[in-house]
C-alpha positions in Angstrom: 45.7 79.6 136.7 45.3 82.9 134.7 47.5 85.7 135.3 46.0 89.2 136.7 46.2 92.6 135.6 49.9 92.7 137.0 51.0 90.7 133.6 50.1 93.8 131.6 51.9 96.0 133.6 55.3 95.0 132.5 54.9 96.5 128.9 54.3 100.0 130.4 57.3 101.8 129.6 56.1 104.7 127.7 52.9 107.0 127.5 51.8 105.1 124.3 52.1 101.6 126.0 50.4 102.8 128.9 47.3 103.9 126.7 47.4 100.8 124.8 46.8 98.5 127.8 43.5 100.1 128.3 41.0 99.5 125.3 39.1 102.7 126.2 42.0 105.2 125.7 42.6 103.9 122.1 41.3 106.7 120.3 42.8 109.3 122.7 46.1 107.5 122.6 46.2 108.0 118.5 45.4 111.7 118.9 48.1 112.2 121.5 50.5 110.5 119.2 49.7 112.6 116.3 50.4 115.6 118.6 53.8 114.4 119.3 55.0 113.5 116.1 53.6 117.0 114.3 55.6 118.9 116.9 59.1 119.4 115.5 60.3 120.6 119.3 59.6 117.1 120.7 61.6 115.1 118.3 63.7 113.7 121.4 60.9 111.7 122.5 61.7 108.0 122.0 59.2 105.2 122.4 60.6 101.8 123.4 59.8 99.2 121.2 57.2 96.9 122.7 59.4 93.9 122.3 61.8 95.4 124.8 59.3 95.0 127.6 58.6 91.5 127.3 62.2 90.5 127.4 63.5 88.7 130.1 65.8 90.0 132.6 69.4 89.6 131.8 71.1 88.7 135.1 73.4 85.8 136.6 76.6 84.7 137.9 80.2 85.2 136.1 83.7 85.0 137.3 85.4 88.2 136.9 89.2 88.1 136.4 90.5 90.3 139.0 94.3 91.8 139.6 95.9 92.0 143.1 99.5 93.2 142.3 101.2 90.5 140.1 98.4 87.8 140.8 95.2 87.6 138.8 92.5 85.6 140.4 88.9 84.9 139.2 86.2 86.2 141.5 82.3 85.2 141.5 80.3 88.2 141.0 76.4 88.7 140.3 75.9 90.5 136.9 72.7 92.4 136.2 71.9 94.6 133.0 70.4 98.1 133.5 68.1 98.7 130.3 68.0 102.5 131.0 71.6 103.2 131.2 73.0 100.1 129.1 75.2 99.4 131.9 76.2 95.8 133.3 76.3 96.2 137.0 78.1 93.5 138.9 77.6 92.5 142.8 79.1 90.4 145.3 76.1 88.3 145.6 72.6 88.4 144.3 71.1 89.9 147.6 73.5 92.9 147.6 71.8 96.2 147.0 74.8 98.3 146.1 76.9 97.3 142.9 80.6 97.0 143.2 81.1 98.5 139.9 79.5 99.0 136.2 80.5 98.3 132.5 79.3 100.8 129.9 77.9 98.5 127.0 76.8 101.3 124.8 80.2 101.9 123.4 81.6 98.4 124.1 83.0 95.7 122.0 83.0 92.1 122.7 85.3 89.3 121.8 86.0 85.5 122.6 89.1 83.7 121.9 89.3 80.1 121.7 92.9 79.9 123.1 91.8 81.7 126.3 89.8 78.8 127.6 86.2 77.7 127.7 83.5 80.1 128.6 86.4 82.9 128.6 85.2 86.4 126.8 86.2 90.0 126.9 84.1 93.5 127.0 86.3 96.1 126.0 85.3 99.8 126.8 87.3 103.0 126.3 88.9 103.1 129.5 89.3 99.5 130.2 88.9 95.7 129.1 86.8 93.2 131.3 87.6 89.4 131.2 84.9 87.5 132.1 84.2 83.6 132.4 80.7 81.7 132.3 80.2 78.1 133.4 80.0 76.6 129.8 80.3 77.5 126.3 76.4 77.9 125.9 76.2 80.3 128.6 79.2 82.4 127.2 77.4 82.6 123.7 74.3 83.5 125.4 75.6 86.4 127.3 77.1 87.7 124.3 74.4 87.6 122.0 72.1 89.1 124.6 74.6 92.0 125.2 74.8 92.4 121.6 71.1 92.8 121.3 70.7 95.1 124.0 73.5 97.4 122.9 71.7 97.7 119.5 68.3 98.1 120.8 69.8 101.1 123.4 71.5 102.8 120.5 68.3 102.9 118.5 66.6 104.2 121.5 69.2 106.9 122.0 69.5 108.0 118.4 67.7 111.0 117.5 68.5 113.9 115.1 69.0 117.3 116.9 65.8 119.8 117.4 65.2 122.3 114.8 66.5 120.3 111.7 64.8 120.9 108.4 61.9 118.7 107.4 64.0 117.4 104.4 66.9 116.1 106.7 64.5 114.5 109.2 62.4 112.6 106.5 65.5 111.5 104.7 67.1 110.5 107.9 64.2 108.7 109.1 63.9 106.8 106.1 67.1 105.6 106.4 67.2 104.5 109.8 63.9 102.8 110.2 65.1 100.0 107.9 65.4 97.0 109.8 68.2 94.9 108.9 67.5 91.0 109.3 70.7 89.6 108.5 71.7 87.3 111.3 75.2 85.9 111.8 74.7 84.0 114.8 71.7 81.8 115.6 70.0 82.5 118.5 71.3 80.7 121.6 69.0 78.9 124.0 69.1 80.4 127.3 70.9 78.4 130.1 68.2 78.6 132.8 70.5 77.0 135.3 73.2 79.8 135.0 71.1 83.0 133.6 68.2 84.8 134.9 66.4 85.3 138.2 66.3 81.7 139.0 70.0 81.5 139.3 69.7 84.2 142.0 67.9 81.6 144.4 70.9 79.3 144.0 73.8 79.5 146.2 76.9 81.6 145.2 79.8 79.7 143.7 82.1 78.8 146.3 85.7 80.0 146.3 88.7 78.5 147.8 89.3 80.8 150.7 86.6 82.9 152.4 88.3 86.2 151.6 89.0 85.8 148.1 85.7 86.6 146.7 85.5 90.1 149.0 86.4 93.2 147.0 89.2 95.2 148.6 88.9 97.9 146.1 85.2 98.6 147.5 85.2 98.2 151.3 82.8 100.9 152.0 80.3 99.2 149.4 80.9 95.8 151.1 80.2 97.2 154.6 77.1 98.7 153.2 75.7 95.3 151.5 76.8 93.6 154.7 74.7 95.7 157.1 71.7 95.8 154.7 71.6 92.0 154.4 71.9 91.7 158.1 69.0 94.1 158.6 67.1 92.7 155.9 67.1 89.4 157.3 65.9 90.8 160.8 62.9 92.4 158.8 62.3 89.4 156.9 62.1 87.1 159.7 59.7 89.9 161.2 57.5 89.8 164.4 56.4 86.4 163.8 59.6 84.9 162.9 57.9 83.5 159.9 59.2 84.1 156.1 55.5 83.9 155.1 54.3 87.1 156.6 55.3 88.9 153.3 52.4 88.1 151.0 54.2 89.8 147.9 57.0 87.1 148.1 54.6 84.0 148.0 53.8 81.9 145.2 51.0 79.6 144.7 51.9 76.0 144.9 49.6 75.2 141.8 51.7 77.6 139.4 54.5 75.9 137.5 58.0 77.2 137.8 57.9 78.9 134.5 54.8 80.9 135.5 56.8 81.8 138.7 59.7 82.9 137.0 57.6 85.0 134.3 55.5 86.7 137.4 58.8 87.8 139.2 60.4 88.9 136.1 57.2 90.9 135.1 57.5 92.7 138.5 61.2 93.4 137.7 60.2 94.9 134.5 57.8 97.4 136.1 60.7 98.2 138.5 62.9 99.2 135.8 60.3 101.4 134.0 59.8 103.4 137.5 63.3 103.4 138.8 62.5 106.9 140.3 60.3 105.5 142.8 62.4 104.3 145.8 59.7 102.1 147.3 59.2 100.0 144.3 63.3 99.7 143.8 63.5 98.4 147.3 60.5 96.1 146.6 62.6 94.4 144.2 65.3 94.1 146.4 62.8 92.1 148.9 61.7 89.9 146.0 65.2 88.9 145.5 65.6 88.0 149.1 62.3 86.4 149.3 62.7 84.2 146.4 66.3 83.2 147.7 65.0 82.5 151.3 61.7 80.7 150.1 63.2 78.4 147.6 62.7 75.4 149.8 59.2 75.9 150.7 56.1 75.3 148.8 52.7 76.3 149.9 50.9 79.7 150.4 47.1 80.7 151.2 45.1 81.9 148.2 44.5 85.0 150.1 47.9 86.1 150.0 48.1 85.7 146.2 45.1 88.0 145.9 46.7 90.7 148.1 49.7 90.2 146.0 47.6 91.2 142.5 46.1 94.1 144.4 49.5 95.5 145.2 50.6 94.8 141.8 47.6 96.8 140.4 48.3 99.6 143.0 52.0 99.8 141.5 50.5 99.7 137.7 48.3 102.6 138.7 51.1 104.6 140.4 53.0 104.0 137.0 50.0 105.2 135.2 50.1 108.6 137.0 53.7 109.0 136.6 53.5 108.6 133.0 50.4 111.0 132.5 52.3 113.6 134.5 55.2 113.3 132.4 53.0 113.6 129.4 51.3 116.7 130.8 54.7 118.3 131.4 55.5 117.8 127.7 52.5 119.1 126.6 52.9 122.1 128.7 56.3 122.5 127.3 54.9 122.3 123.4 52.7 125.0 124.4 55.3 127.2 125.7 57.3 126.6 122.4 54.5 127.7 120.5 54.2 130.8 122.4 57.8 131.6 122.1 57.7 131.1 118.3 54.3 133.2 118.0 55.9 136.0 120.2 59.1 136.0 117.8 57.0 136.2 114.7 55.0 139.1 116.0 58.3 140.8 117.4 59.8 140.5 113.7 56.5 141.9 112.4 56.7 145.0 114.9 60.2 145.5 113.8 59.5 145.6 110.1 56.6 148.0 110.5 58.8 150.2 112.8 61.4 150.1 110.1 58.9 151.0 107.3 57.2 153.8 109.2 60.3 155.2 111.0 60.3 159.0 110.1 63.9 159.7 110.9 67.0 158.0 109.6 68.2 157.7 113.4 65.5 155.2 114.2 66.4 153.1 111.1 70.0 153.0 112.4 68.8 151.8 115.5 66.9 148.9 113.8 70.1 148.2 111.8 72.1 147.7 114.9 69.2 145.3 116.3 69.9 143.4 113.1 73.5 143.2 113.8 72.8 141.9 117.2 70.9 139.2 115.6 73.6 138.4 113.2 75.9 138.0 116.4 73.5 135.4 117.9 73.4 133.4 114.8 77.3 133.6 114.8 77.2 131.9 118.3 74.9 129.2 117.4 77.0 128.4 114.5 80.0 128.0 116.8 77.9 125.7 119.1 77.3 123.6 116.2 80.8 123.6 115.2 81.7 122.2 118.4 79.2 119.7 118.4 80.4 118.7 114.9 83.8 118.3 116.3 82.9 116.1 119.2 81.0 113.9 116.4 84.2 113.6 114.4 86.1 112.5 117.6 83.4 109.8 118.1 84.0 108.7 114.5 87.6 108.4 114.7 87.4 106.2 117.6 84.7 104.0 115.9 87.0 103.7 112.9 90.1 102.5 114.9 88.1 100.2 116.5 86.7 98.7 113.4 90.2 98.7 111.9 91.5 96.7 115.0 88.7 94.2 114.9 89.2 93.7 111.0 93.1 93.0 111.6 91.8 90.4 114.4 89.7 88.7 112.0 92.0 88.5 109.3 94.7 86.9 111.9 91.9 84.3 112.8 91.3 83.5 109.3 94.8 82.9 108.7 95.0 80.5 111.7 92.1 78.6 110.6 93.4 78.1 107.2 96.7 76.9 108.5 95.1 74.5 110.6 92.9 73.3 107.8 96.0 72.7 105.8 97.5 70.7 108.8 94.2 68.7 108.7 94.3 67.8 105.1 97.9 66.9 105.3 97.2 64.4 108.1 94.0 63.3 106.1 96.3 62.3 103.1 98.6 60.9 105.0 96.1 58.8 106.7 94.6 57.7 103.5 98.3 56.6 102.0 98.9 54.6 105.0 95.5 52.8 104.6 95.8 52.1 101.1 98.8 49.8 102.0 97.9 47.6 104.8 101.3 45.9 104.8 103.1 49.0 105.0 100.8 50.3 107.8 101.4 47.1 109.8 105.2 47.5 109.5 105.6 51.0 109.9 102.7 52.6 112.2 102.0 51.0 115.5 98.9 51.0 117.4 100.1 53.6 119.8 100.8 56.1 117.0 97.6 55.7 115.4 95.9 56.6 118.8 98.0 59.3 119.1 97.1 60.6 115.5 93.5 60.0 116.2 93.4 62.1 119.5 95.6 65.0 117.8 92.7 64.8 115.0 89.9 65.1 117.4 91.4 67.9 119.2 91.8 69.9 115.8 88.1 69.1 115.0 87.2 70.7 118.2 89.5 73.9 117.4 88.0 74.1 114.3 84.5 74.1 115.8 85.6 76.6 118.2 87.1 79.0 115.6 83.8 78.5 113.5 81.8 79.8 116.5 84.6 82.4 117.4 84.2 83.6 113.7 80.4 83.9 113.6 80.1 86.0 116.7 83.1 88.4 115.5 81.3 88.8 112.0 78.3 89.4 113.8 80.2 92.3 116.1 81.9 93.7 113.1 78.4 94.0 111.1 76.8 95.7 114.2 79.7 97.9 114.8 79.7 99.0 111.2 75.8 99.7 111.3 76.5 102.0 114.6 79.2 103.5 112.7 77.0 104.1 109.6 74.0 105.7 112.0 77.0 108.2 113.4 78.0 109.1 109.8 74.4 109.6 108.7 73.8 112.1 111.9 77.0 113.9 111.0 75.8 114.4 107.5 72.5 115.6 108.6 74.3 118.3 111.1 76.5 119.3 108.1 73.5 119.8 106.0 71.8 121.9 109.0 75.1 123.7 109.6 74.9 124.8 105.7 71.4 126.0 105.9 72.4 128.1 109.0 75.7 129.3 107.1 73.2 130.4 104.0 70.8 132.1 106.1 73.7 133.7 108.0 74.9 135.0 104.5 71.5 136.4 103.5 71.3 138.3 106.7 74.6 139.8 106.0 73.8 140.6 102.5 70.6 142.4 103.7 72.7 144.2 106.1 75.2 145.6 103.6 72.4 146.2 101.0 71.0 148.7 103.8 74.4 150.1 104.2 74.5 150.7 100.3 70.9 152.5 100.5 72.5 154.7 103.4 75.4 155.3 101.5 73.4 156.9 98.7 71.6 158.9 101.2 74.8 160.2 103.2 74.8 163.7 101.3 71.3 164.4 102.9 72.2 163.0 106.7 73.6 165.1 109.3 77.3 164.9 110.1 77.2 162.6 113.0 75.0 160.2 111.1 76.8 160.3 108.2 80.0 159.6 110.0 78.6 156.6 111.4 77.3 155.3 108.4 80.9 155.8 106.9 82.6 153.7 109.9 79.9 150.9 109.4 80.7 150.8 105.5 84.3 150.7 106.4 84.0 147.9 108.8 81.9 145.8 106.3 84.4 146.3 103.8 87.3 145.3 106.2 85.5 142.0 106.9 87.5 139.1 105.2 85.9 136.0 104.0 89.1 134.0 104.2 89.9 135.0 107.8 86.6 134.2 109.0 87.1 130.6 107.4 90.5 130.1 109.0 89.1 131.2 112.4 85.8 129.1 112.5 84.2 126.4 110.7 83.2 127.1 107.0 81.4 124.6 105.0 81.9 126.2 101.6 84.2 129.3 101.6 84.4 131.7 98.7 87.9 131.5 97.4 89.4 134.1 95.5 89.5 132.1 92.2 87.4 129.2 91.1 88.5 125.7 89.8 89.5 127.4 86.4 91.1 130.5 87.7 88.6 133.1 87.3 87.9 135.5 90.0 84.9 134.8 92.1 84.2 138.4 93.2 84.7 141.3 90.8 87.5 143.8 91.6 85.6 147.1 90.8 88.0 150.1 90.8 85.4 152.8 92.0 85.0 152.9 95.7 81.5 153.1 95.6 81.1 149.8 93.9 83.2 147.8 96.5 80.2 147.4 98.7 78.5 146.1 95.9 81.3 143.4 95.4 80.8 142.5 98.7 77.2 141.9 98.4 77.6 139.8 95.4 80.4 137.5 97.2 77.9 136.9 100.1 75.1 136.1 97.4 77.3 133.6 95.9 78.3 131.8 98.9 74.5 131.8 100.2 73.6 130.2 96.5 76.5 127.7 96.6 75.5 126.5 100.3 71.9 126.2 99.5 72.3 124.1 96.4 75.3 122.1 97.5 73.1 119.2 98.9 69.7 119.6 97.4 70.9 120.5 93.9 74.4 119.7 93.2 74.8 116.5 94.7 71.8 114.9 92.8 72.8 116.2 89.6 76.6 114.9 90.3 75.0 111.5 91.2 73.2 111.5 87.8 76.4 112.3 85.8 78.3 109.4 87.9 75.8 107.0 86.8 75.8 107.9 83.1 77.7 105.2 81.0 78.6 105.9 77.2 77.3 109.2 76.0 74.5 109.2 73.1 72.3 112.1 72.1 68.9 111.9 74.0 66.3 114.2 75.6 67.7 112.9 79.1 71.4 114.2 78.1 70.2 117.3 76.9 68.3 118.2 80.0 71.4 117.2 82.1 73.7 119.4 79.7 71.3 122.2 80.3 71.4 121.9 84.1 75.1 122.1 84.0 78.1 119.7 83.8 80.2 119.0 87.0 83.6 120.3 87.0 85.0 116.6 86.9 82.9 115.6 83.9 83.0 118.8 81.8 86.2 118.2 80.1 85.5 114.7 78.6 81.8 115.8 77.7 83.1 118.7 75.7 85.5 116.3 73.8 82.9 113.9 73.1 80.6 116.9 71.7 83.4 118.4 69.3 84.5 114.8 68.3 80.9 114.4 67.1 81.0 117.3 64.6 84.6 117.7 63.8 86.8 115.2 61.9 90.3 115.0 63.2 92.8 114.4 60.5 96.0 113.1 61.9 98.9 115.6 62.3 96.7 118.4 61.0 97.2 120.6 64.0 100.9 119.9 64.1 101.3 120.8 60.4 99.6 123.9 60.9 101.8 124.8 63.7 105.0 124.0 61.6 103.4 126.3 58.7 103.0 129.2 61.2 106.7 128.8 62.3 108.0 128.8 58.9 105.7 131.8 57.5 104.4 134.7 59.3 100.3 135.1 59.2 99.0 138.7 58.1 97.0 138.4 61.3 99.9 137.8 63.6 100.4 141.2 64.7 96.8 141.6 65.6 96.9 138.5 67.6 100.0 139.7 69.5 98.1 142.9 70.1 95.0 141.2 71.7 97.0 138.4 73.6 97.6 140.7 76.7 93.8 141.8 76.6 92.3 138.3 76.9 90.6 137.1 80.0 92.3 139.7 82.4 90.1 138.4 85.1 91.6 135.1 85.1 94.9 134.4 86.7 96.1 132.1 83.9 96.0 135.0 81.5 96.5 138.2 83.8 100.4 138.0 83.5 102.4 138.1 80.3 104.6 135.6 81.6 101.4 133.0 82.1 102.0 129.4 80.8 98.7 129.6 78.7 99.7 132.7 76.7 101.8 130.8 74.4 99.4 127.8 74.1 96.8 130.5 73.2 99.1 132.1 70.4 99.7 128.8 68.8 96.1 127.9 69.0 95.3 131.2 67.1 97.9 131.1 64.5 96.8 127.6 63.8 93.5 128.6 63.1 94.3 131.5 61.1 96.4 129.4 58.7 93.4 126.6 58.8 90.4 129.0 57.8 92.1 131.8 55.4 88.7 133.1 54.9 88.6 134.5 58.5 91.9 134.1 59.6 91.7 135.9 62.7 88.9 138.4 64.0 88.7 140.1 67.6 87.0 137.9 69.9 88.4 134.6 68.9 90.9 135.1 71.4 88.4 134.9 74.3 86.8 131.7 72.8 90.0 129.8 72.5 90.9 130.9 75.8 87.7 129.5 77.5 88.2 126.3 75.5 92.0 125.9 76.7 90.9 126.4 80.4 88.4 123.6 80.3 90.1 121.1 77.6 93.6 121.8 78.8 95.3 120.5 75.5 96.2 122.9 72.4 94.8 120.5 69.9 91.3 119.8 71.6 91.1 123.6 72.3 91.8 124.3 68.4 89.1 121.8 67.1 86.7 123.3 69.8 87.3 126.9 68.2 86.7 125.0 64.8 83.5 123.6 66.0 82.3 127.0 67.2 83.2 129.1 64.2 82.5 126.7 61.4 79.5 124.4 62.9 77.8 126.5 65.5 77.7 130.1 64.0 76.3 131.1 60.8 78.5 131.8 57.9 80.2 135.3 57.8 79.6 135.7 61.7 83.5 136.5 62.0 84.0 137.9 58.5 85.3 141.5 57.8 81.7 142.9 57.7 80.4 140.9 60.5 77.3 141.0 58.5 75.7 137.9 60.2 76.5 139.2 63.9 74.5 142.5 62.6 71.6 140.3 61.5 71.4 138.4 65.0 71.3 141.9 66.8 68.1 142.6 64.5 66.5 139.3 65.2 67.3 139.7 68.9 65.2 142.9 69.1 62.5 141.2 67.3 62.3 138.5 70.2 62.8 141.1 72.6 59.7 142.9 71.4 57.7 139.8 71.5 59.0 138.1 75.0 59.6 141.6 77.0 57.0 144.1 75.6 57.2 146.5 78.4 61.1 146.4 78.6 61.2 146.9 74.9 59.0 150.0 75.1 61.2 151.4 78.0 64.0 151.3 75.9 62.3 152.9 72.7 61.0 155.8 75.0 64.7 156.5 76.2 66.1 155.8 72.9 68.2 153.1 74.2 70.1 150.8 71.7 70.6 147.4 73.3 72.9 146.1 70.3 75.5 148.3 71.9 75.4 146.0 74.9 74.2 142.6 73.3 76.7 142.8 70.1 79.5 141.6 72.3 77.6 138.9 73.9 76.5 137.0 70.7 80.3 137.5 69.3 82.1 135.9 72.3 79.3 133.7 73.9 79.0 136.0 77.0 82.7 135.7 77.9 83.8 138.5 80.2 79.9 139.3 80.7 78.6 136.6 83.1 80.5 135.1 86.3 82.4 131.9 85.7 79.9 129.4 87.2 77.0 130.7 85.1 79.3 131.5 82.0 80.4 127.6 81.8 76.8 126.5 82.1 75.7 128.6 79.3 78.6 127.1 77.3 77.9 123.7 78.0 74.2 124.0 76.4 75.9 126.4 73.6 78.3 123.7 72.5 75.4 120.9 72.4 72.7 122.8 70.8 74.2 125.8 69.0 73.3 129.6 68.9 69.6 129.3 70.2 71.0 128.9 73.4 72.7 132.5 73.3 69.3 134.1 72.1 67.6 132.2 75.1 70.2 133.4 77.8 70.3 137.0 76.4 66.3 137.4 76.7 66.5 135.4 80.1 69.3 138.2 81.4 66.7 141.0 80.5 64.1 139.0 82.0 65.9 138.4 85.3 66.5 142.2 85.7 63.5 143.5 84.2 62.1 145.1 87.2 65.5 146.8 88.0 65.8 148.5 84.6 62.1 149.5 84.6 62.4 151.6 87.8 65.3 153.6 86.0 64.0 156.7 84.1 67.2 158.3 82.6 69.2 157.3 79.7 72.6 157.7 80.9 71.8 155.8 84.0 70.4 152.7 82.1 73.6 152.5 79.9 75.5 152.7 83.3 73.4 149.9 84.6 73.6 147.8 81.5 77.4 148.2 81.6 77.7 145.9 84.7 74.3 144.4 85.4 75.2 141.1 84.1 77.9 140.7 86.7 75.5 141.0 89.3 73.6 137.9 88.4 74.6 135.1 91.0 71.5 132.8 91.0 72.6 130.3 88.1 69.5 128.0 88.6 67.1 130.8 88.5 68.5 132.2 85.1 68.6 128.4 83.6 64.8 128.1 84.3 63.8 131.5 82.8 66.0 130.8 79.7 64.6 127.0 79.3 61.3 127.3 81.0 59.8 130.8 80.9 60.6 131.5 77.4 59.2 128.9 75.6 58.2 128.1 72.8 61.5 129.0 71.1 61.6 127.0 67.7 64.8 127.0 65.6 62.9 127.1 62.4 61.4 130.7 63.4 65.0 131.8 64.1 66.2 130.7 60.8 63.1 132.5 58.8 63.9 135.6 60.9 67.7 135.6 59.9 66.7 135.0 56.3 64.4 138.1 56.3 66.7 140.3 58.1 69.9 139.4 56.1 68.2 140.0 52.8 66.9 143.8 54.4 70.5 144.2 55.7 72.1 143.3 52.4 69.8 145.6 50.6 70.9 148.4 52.6 74.6 147.6 52.2 74.1 147.7 48.3 72.4 150.9 48.7 75.4 152.1 50.8 77.9 151.1 48.3 75.8 152.6 45.5 76.0 156.0 47.5 79.5 155.6 48.1 80.3 155.1 44.5 78.4 158.1 43.5 80.1 160.2 46.0 83.4 159.1 44.8 82.5 159.4 41.4 81.4 163.1 41.9 84.5 163.8 43.7 86.6 162.4 40.8 84.6 164.8 38.4 85.1 167.9 40.3 88.9 167.2 40.2 91.3 168.5 43.0 90.4 171.8 44.6 92.9 174.7 44.8 94.1 175.3 48.2 94.3 179.0 47.5 90.7 179.2 46.9 90.0 177.7 50.2 89.4 180.4 52.7 89.6 180.0 56.4 87.2 180.9 59.0 89.6 183.7 60.6 89.8 185.1 57.1 86.5 185.3 56.6 85.8 187.0 59.9 88.6 189.7 59.0 
């Protein structure tokens, strides 16, 4: 006999499954699936896998260990698994309607110990541990394996990323979690039909020694309810005719085999689980239980009753379809509402922007600023909610970690026990082999009774080994599954951290814009009324009093901006001018925003590439990585590798130079002492005369002055050596780094007395500036701006004291590897970065003032790097050498001409001889 349409109703748990059951609805189901997947606000919709709907219901009798004071007794209970809540419900009998209690399987762990006896296993939850006992070892392993599978399926169904996450986070998380792990530690256990399933409900409950032993004294009210329901149910079941066959929905066709009957009843139960909210279908399942139990001894039913049952099942399927479609319509309405809200928010933002631009009075603009402040407060409250959610996830993660550690210790203990027993078995086997090798000795020393005892002992040990092997397999599967769940939680936490970083970056951007508006208002204060001017001053004072460090202590902060970075540089400039302090606060917020945005998207992939590098060798890939910036943890050894490639290190050379500087005083010693206190004043390692790096810097500079007598010492070398000391830490490494810069990277005579090559580079740079940025160069020429007054120091000390520390060290990474071409690239990139701002200034004094500090306002190192190495291409080294050669010849000719003029002037003065002072008349005497 073929199954009717009711057999397909068992797989109708979700809207997708409902539509799939009808071939005519396939096209519409695809469209609706696309609509669900495209909506970012409906991420919490979880479609159950179709394999869950075809799974048999997990239920059966188990003995539960109960405690009555000091006495522990086993009580027979009917256990049934709830798919929706992932709870294991237990009843006194299979006919009860109200459970005595439940066990939360979603966060529970399972264990089976061989020493507890056959069929005994434990379920540990956060609150307590339940000890259960199956009728056989096979039944115990079936229960444990099925509970494991259902816990895993429930965790997969409940795991969804929070609403509103970025597309990057969702895609990466979905790509990780959709991977199916087919690793199977424990082979599937065959279903013990005599002890598990709905068929076991028709069997009589296991008998106890006394009638009252199986009654739960902890739940008297539930016992009374179940008893009354059973009595009332019995009366209704025997009905008006006094015949159990009145209920056609409980009848079974005599021609259907037992397996088909069981499948149909289980299919009905699955439909009941999908629509638990319908009370009539829930009560119908209880009648099915009672009918199966009471009619287990009867065989025949009319064919008309079977058709009536099929029609009722069709009605129940249609009811479920109605409920599913109703829920789907609700979800679509919610989606439309969310889209309307998003549209209204965008329109509101547009109106606010237009109002700000069209506002005629400053008072209206101040009101708009207050509105933005309220938006910032709203973002702060959302951030606090995410912080609370993170703390909860951390607590769950700590509980998982502790539980995993306990399981590992338990497994280790079992492995040690197993090893000890194996050693005993091997010893007994060797002893047996020795005894069998000498039959005469065996006949004299070993009696038949002793041999039998040893044989029995070996059999017991073999049984123990088999039990421990099974236990070990199960524990391995349990540890593997718990580890996968812990990994899932860790991935969710990481995704939440990424989302929180994005929100914090957005918050910093909003605060930076707010402070920028305040700065614009600060410039317009002289023209404002007294009340408005006072309000602006109060807002600025309040913004300046806000402390990043205090906020980091009060709340959650992913990447706080500390006062100093890893090398001791101040992260925020300390401007002495009062009007520039607001500018420093804006810069601090921009630095924090850039760090948060690049933390996971840029810095982590770059750090992973550096970690995967082995031995360094020159290549295009290494060149690209160095241009992107070397991570802090790799910078020291990469710099040492670069310096060692170009400089030979004679042994004891540095120590010999130090001894020479101690025995004799170099002529440059006085100038070095004058420059030491003026070195890197914005770095805490050099800001004080008592700093530990000051003596090291003195020794490095003195050693170099003796190493290269042609240069000796030039102002600017102190800052180059100081940066090398901060990164390389060792004096000798910093010394060779300075040698590499002066003698290998920079052209000859760059640090000579005349600084001729430095002047040549300034002329070459002006040529490149005219070619790459013609508008800016024309602007400079219009207002007679000599950029060499600003850029000369950039080239001499490689941007030290000009750029913020993070960008400065990235420039040095590429500079040490590629040479002076990098300085030209970054110098042009700095002007390109601020070109529009400079073009808006139409006063020479203001331009010079802006050029004094504009390099410190650059906070986006990635943008500057892209301009330097991408936007300014091509930049051939051959062209740079040719330009240097041409301008050097011109400069040398000019210097020779100046020397000739100087010599002629000296000669003329010598010919005139000394002038008589008496003949010189002062201006006052002439007036008299």
